[in-house]
N, C-alpha and C positions, 0 to 999 in steps of 0.2 A: 479703243473701240467705243463708239458712241453708245450711250445708254438710252433706253426707251423712256419717254416721258411718263411720269406717274399721272394718276387721275386728276390731281389738283392742277398740274401743268396743262393737261388736256382741256380742263374746264376754262382755264385762263385763255388758252388759245381760241376756244370756241367763242368766248366773250369778245375777244379782240377782233376775230375775223368773221364771225357769223352774226353778231349783234348782241344786244342787251339780253340778259336772262329774263325768262318768264317763269316765275316760281311755280312749282308743282304743289298743289294743296294736299296735305295728308288726308283730309276728309274726302276729297274727291278720289284720291288714290284708293282709300279703303272701300268706299262705296262701289267704285268701278270694279275692284277686285272681288267684291261679294257678288255683284251681278254677273260677272264673267271674269275669271282669272286672267284670261288673255287680254281683256280690255284694260285691266289695271296695269299690266306690263306695257301695253302699247301706249298708254297715257304717260308712262315713265320713259318712253323712248326705246322700248325693247319689244317690238311687235312680233319678231320671229320667235323669241322665247315664249311669248304669250300663245302663239299658234302651237308650239310644241306641247305646252302644258294643257291646252284645250284638247289636243289630239290624245294625250295620255289619259285624260278623264273619259273621253269618248271610248277609248280602247278598253278601259276597265269596265265600263257599263256593257259594252258589246261582249266582252269575255264572260261576264256574269250571265248574259242571256244565252250564250252558246252552251255554257256549263249547265244551266237549268234544262235546256232542251235535250241534253244527253243523259242527265241523271234523274230528272223528274222529282227533285226535292221540293218540299213546301217552300215557295219563294218568299213568303211574307216576312219571316224573321231575317233571313239573309238580305233581302231587299231593304228592310228597315236598317240593318247594320251598314249596308253599303251607302244608303242615303246619309245616315248620320256621320259615317266616316268621311265621305266626300264633303259634307257640310263643315265638319271640323277642319279638314285640310284646307278648304277654301277660306275659312276664317283666319287660319294661321298665315296663309299666303297674303291675304288682304292686310293683315296686321304688319307683315314684313314690308309691304309696299308703303303703308302709312309711315313706318319708321324710316324707310329710305327717303321718302319725300320730306319728312321733318328734318333729316340730317343734311340732305344734299339738294333739296328742292329749291332753295332760295337762289342757287347759282345755276339752275338748269337753263340751257339755251334750247329753244324749240328747234327740232329737226324736221326734215322733209316728211318723215313718217308720222309726225304729229298732225294728222289731217283727218277730218271727219270720215272721208272715204276709207281710209285705212282702218279706223276704228270699226266702221260698219262691216268691213270684210272680215276682220278678226272675230267679231261677234257672230255674224250670220253664217259665214262659210266654215268657221272653225269651231262653232259651239252650238248655236241654235238649230241649224239645219241638220247636222249629224245626229244630235240628241233627239230631235223631233222625228227624224227618219227611223232611228232605233226604236223609239216608242211606238210609232205607227206599225213597224214591222212586228214588234212583240205582240201587240194587241190583235193584229190581223192574222198572224201566222203561228204564234207560240202559245199564248194564254191570255185570258181576260177575266175580269171580275163580273159575275152575274149576281143579280139581286133576286132573292126568293121572296115573292109577294103573297103567295097563298099557301094553304095547309095541305095540299094534295100529296106532298111527299113526307108528311109526318109518319114516324118519328125521326126519319133520317135527316130531313131538312125542315127547319123551323122558319115561319114567316119572319123576315128581318135578317136572315143569314146572308152574308156576302161570301159567295163560294168562288173558288178558283177553277177555271175550266181549261183543260188541256186540249188545245187545238190539234196537236200533233199525234194524239192517241190513235187515230184511225188512218194514218197515212199509209201504213203497210198492212193493216188488217181491219176488218169490220168490227162493229160493236159486239161485245161478248155477253153471254148470259150473266145477269146481275149488275152490269154497268149502269151507273146513274148518268144520264146524258142530258144535255141541253139541245133543244131542237126548235125549229120554227113550225108551229102548229099547222097542219094541212088546212088549206082554205083561208089562212090568215098569215100574217107575219109576226104574230105574237110569240114571245119567247115562252117556252114551256119546259118542264122537267119531267122525267119519267125514268123508270127502271126497265132495262131491256130484258124481255122474257123470251123473245124469239128472234133469231137472226134471219137474214134472207134465206129463203128456202126451207124454213122450219114452220110446221103447223103448230098452232097454239089453241087450246081450249080453256076457257075460264068458267068454271062451274061454282056458283055460290062464292065467288071471290077467290077461289083456289085454282091456280093455273096448272095445266099439264102441257109440257113441251114435247112435241112429237109423241113417242110412245111412253114417255116418262112422266109420271104424275109427281107433282111437288107435294111435300109434306109440311105440316106445321106442328110446332111444339110450344107449350107454355113456358114462360120465363119463371125462374125461381124468384123468391122474394127479393133477394139482394139485387139481381139483375133488373127486376121490375122497378125498384126504387131508383137505381142509378139511371136507367133510361128515362124515368119520369123527371129527374133533375135536369138531365141533359136536353130533353126535348120540351121542357116546360110542361104545361098541362094541356091535355087534349079533352075534347068534349066527352061527356058521359055517353055510354052506349058503344064504346070502342075498347077493344082488348088488345094490348100489344102481344105479339107472338113472334117466334122465329120461324122463318120460311126457308126451306131447303130444297134446292133443285139441282140434281146432278152434282152434288158436292159443294155447291155454292150456297152460302147462308147469309141472310140479311133480316132485319126486323121489319115488320109490317103492322099496321093497325087493322084489325078485323072488326067491323061493326056487328053488334049483336041484335040490332032492331031494324034491319033492312029487309025489305021484300026483294029477293034477288031476281026472280023471274027466270026466263030461259037462259041457257048457257050461251056465252059469246064464243063463236068459233071463227078462227082465221086459218084458212088453208095455206099450205106452203106457197109463198109468193115473194116477190122482191120487196125490199124495205124491212125495217125492224118493227116488231110488235112491242110496245111499251105499256107498262102498267103503273098506276099511282101506288105508292106505298100505303096510303090511306085508301083502302079498297072501296069506301063509300063514295069517293070522288071518281067520277067517270070521265074526267078530262084526260083521256088517254085513248089507246087504240080500240077500246071497246066502243068508243063514240066516233072518232074521226078516222079509224082504220090505221093501216100501217104507215110508217113514216119513211119516206124516201131517204136514202143515204145522203143525198146532197143537201137535205134539210137538217141534218145532224151537225151541230156546230162544234161539239167536242164532248169530252168526258169530264164530269165533275169529280175532282179528286180530293179537295180539302175544303173545310169551312175556314175561311180566312178570319172573319170576325162576325159578330152578330149584333143586330140593332133591333131591339124589341120595344124601345121606348117611344117610337113614332117621331122622334126629333129629326130635323133635316139640317143639311149643311155639312161642309168639310170639317168644322170643329167637332160636330157630333160623331162623325165617322172616325176621326183621330182619337176621340175619347173612348169610343167602343174598342178600337184597336188596342189602345193602351190598357183598358180594362182586361182584355183578353190576355195580353202579355203578362200582366201582373197577377192574374187569377191563380189561386192555389187549388189544390185538389179538393179542399173542403167547400169551395165555392161552387154552387150549382147554377143552372140556368144559362143565360146567354154568355156570361163571362167564361164559363168553363168549356164552351164550344170552340174556343180558339184552337186552330191547328188540328181539328178533328177530321179523321178520314171519313169519306162518304162511300167508299167502295165496300164490297162484301167482306165480312169478317173472316171468312174461311173460303178456300177454293180447292177443289179436288179435280181429278182428271175426268175428262168426258169420254 
């Protein structure tokens, strides 16, 4: 029974019938594998294997997005682990490609698949377009990162915070009492933050900064010394003339800043109507429904769920963002300020029945 030729015999046959070898450079193989694993394997004559590996990477990323959409975990740490894991795997595969090219590349004979068009198809159709499509789908339909630029939501949100916004939160229901939302301010397209005090069809009255929802008046209580100090560390310093208190409405509790030197004037009244009534947590800031009225539901972009990381140093650029993210990851419980805000929830600290 005839035996199948081994790899060395196949290489000699290729050299004899297909032409002289064209060596594969280990450096080119390694760099190609780093840029796109499938491209590295296509360079070494195995484009179909490259497409399979590209598809596997895209599938892992897609599975992560689907899992997040169903479980609503804080995606920053898992996403960072996913990126580092895929980067490590890519480096390992690129190293294997370089080793193969160093051992067998000198006798490699160019195949029909070693063509720029094939390389382009492997990269574009198998890697760039699918990953780009997943990224666009995630930011447009699942979640996005928003930048807090003003102090109207102190002490919950600090200028410099990068917060994670859940776009799917209101697919099956409307904003609920106490939710922190991102919306496009009525009369402009500027992004704004606010806390929902009144859903569609609920009347709201704000008297001296204290709201009443329907027939239920909200209450405020002072923080004890320990809670006051902890909140001060987490929210940095606020201007004098403001006192942090806990506000409670229908079993939902959150912190607010109440100014002590403000002339309040008449009460702000919003009768039951469509759209949500939003208030700033810093009640001295009137960039909320007291000024621009209710916010239509189609202008609400999502619910703020987590502080991803915080930037209070004013620096710009991707390096500064990564540095702030790393500082948050490595912060200890004893560290206050921006570092300790990493992974902090922004939703009410307690919730009761309505």
